[in-house]
C-alpha positions in Angstrom: 7.9 -1.0 12.0 7.0 0.0 8.4 8.7 2.2 5.8 6.1 4.4 4.1 6.8 6.6 1.1 4.6 9.7 1.0 4.1 12.5 -1.5 3.1 15.8 -0.1 2.0 18.8 -2.1 0.4 22.2 -2.2 -0.7 24.6 -4.9 -2.3 27.4 -2.9 -0.8 30.2 -0.7 2.6 29.9 0.9 3.3 26.4 -0.5 6.7 25.8 1.1 5.3 26.8 4.6 2.4 24.3 4.1 4.8 21.5 3.2 7.0 22.3 6.2 4.0 22.4 8.5 2.7 19.1 7.1 6.1 17.5 7.7 6.0 18.7 11.3 2.6 17.3 11.8 3.6 14.0 10.2 6.7 13.8 12.4 4.5 14.4 15.5 1.6 12.1 14.7 2.8 9.4 12.3 6.4 8.5 12.8 10.0 9.5 12.1 10.8 11.1 8.7 14.1 9.5 7.8 14.6 11.0 4.3 13.1 13.8 2.3 13.5 15.0 -1.2 14.1 18.5 -2.4 11.0 20.5 -3.3 9.8 20.3 -6.8 7.7 22.7 -8.8 5.3 20.7 -10.9 2.6 21.3 -13.5 -0.9 20.3 -12.4 -2.0 16.8 -13.5 -5.5 15.8 -14.4 -7.4 19.0 -13.7 -4.9 21.4 -15.3 -6.8 24.7 -14.9 -5.2 25.5 -11.6 -1.9 26.8 -10.2 1.3 24.6 -10.3 2.2 22.5 -7.3 5.1 22.3 -4.9 5.8 18.6 -4.1 8.1 16.6 -1.9 8.6 12.9 -1.2 9.1 11.7 2.3 10.4 8.3 3.7 8.6 7.7 7.0 9.4 5.0 9.6 6.1 4.3 11.3 4.6 1.8 13.7 1.1 2.6 12.3 -0.8 0.1 10.2 -1.7 1.5 6.7 -5.3 2.3 7.5 -4.3 4.3 10.7 -1.6 6.1 8.8 -4.1 7.1 6.1 -6.6 8.3 8.7 -4.0 10.4 10.5 -2.8 12.0 7.2 -6.4 12.8 6.3 -6.9 14.4 9.8 -3.7 16.5 9.2 -5.1 17.7 5.9 -8.3 18.7 7.7 -6.4 20.4 10.5 -4.4 22.4 8.0 -7.6 23.6 6.3 -8.0 21.4 3.3 -11.5 21.3 1.8 -12.5 18.9 -0.9 -14.6 20.7 -3.5 -13.3 19.9 -7.0 -11.8 16.4 -7.6 -8.0 16.9 -8.2 -8.6 20.7 -7.8 -6.5 23.3 -6.0 -5.6 22.5 -2.4 -3.6 23.9 0.5 -2.2 20.5 1.3 -2.3 17.0 -0.2 -0.8 14.0 1.6 -0.6 10.8 -0.3 0.8 7.4 0.6 2.7 6.1 -2.5 3.9 2.8 -1.0 4.4 1.0 2.3 7.1 -1.7 2.4 6.1 -4.2 -0.3 2.4 -4.2 0.7 -0.4 -4.6 -1.8 -3.8 -3.4 -0.5 -7.1 -2.4 -2.0 -9.7 -1.1 0.5 -12.2 1.8 0.3 -9.8 3.9 2.3 -6.5 3.1 0.7 -4.9 1.4 -2.3 -1.3 0.3 -2.1 0.8 1.0 -4.0 -0.7 4.2 -5.2 -2.5 3.1 -8.3 -1.2 5.9 -10.6 2.2 6.6 -9.1 4.0 4.9 -12.0 2.3 7.3 -14.4 3.2 10.6 -12.8 6.6 12.3 -13.1 5.7 14.6 -10.2 5.6 11.6 -7.9 8.4 9.6 -9.4 11.1 12.3 -9.6 11.1 13.2 -5.9 10.7 9.5 -5.0 13.6 8.5 -7.1 15.7 11.1 -5.3 15.2 9.3 -2.0 14.5 5.7 -3.0 15.6 5.0 -6.6 16.1 1.3 -6.0 12.7 0.8 -4.3 10.8 -1.9 -6.1 7.1 -1.4 -7.1 5.5 -4.5 -5.5 3.1 -5.1 -8.5 5.1 -4.0 -11.5 8.4 -5.4 -10.1 10.5 -2.5 -11.4 12.5 0.0 -9.5 11.3 3.6 -9.2 14.3 4.6 -11.4 13.1 2.2 -14.1 9.5 3.4 -13.8 10.6 7.0 -14.2 12.6 6.1 -17.4 9.4 4.5 -18.8 6.9 7.1 -17.5 4.6 8.4 -20.3 3.9 11.6 -18.4 5.6 14.6 -19.8 4.5 17.1 -17.2 7.0 19.8 -16.2 8.9 19.0 -12.9 11.7 21.3 -11.7 13.7 21.1 -8.6 13.2 24.3 -6.5 15.8 25.7 -4.2 14.2 27.1 -1.0 
């Protein structure tokens, strides 16, 4: 079994419903969600001319290998209606793997840990909520330490739903 840390997000339509539906699909097709953060309203990152996001971190216990987990997450995005038109543009759902165990992987399908996670408050804040002592396998710092050092100043606010 593996422990995978995911970041799920949406910035179109009924964002909280999309996150709930995605979690349900993940639970059915990928493994057992053992922890989940609160929802966070976050400013867009990269391509900023778009609506803000609703994000959540999940801790998933899974028997799937990293490639198969990524393929299933991409299939869930497609099932939910995601279309890829603008890189980093608006989306109904976005399912990212941040880290799996202490794996380091670089394939055309997947990079582990996520190559930019340590530079994004919108990923680190919800991840710290559920796994503050998780160590980044390359940088060798905890998620809490990475958040303290994060250069990103994007707005991230806990949302009560």
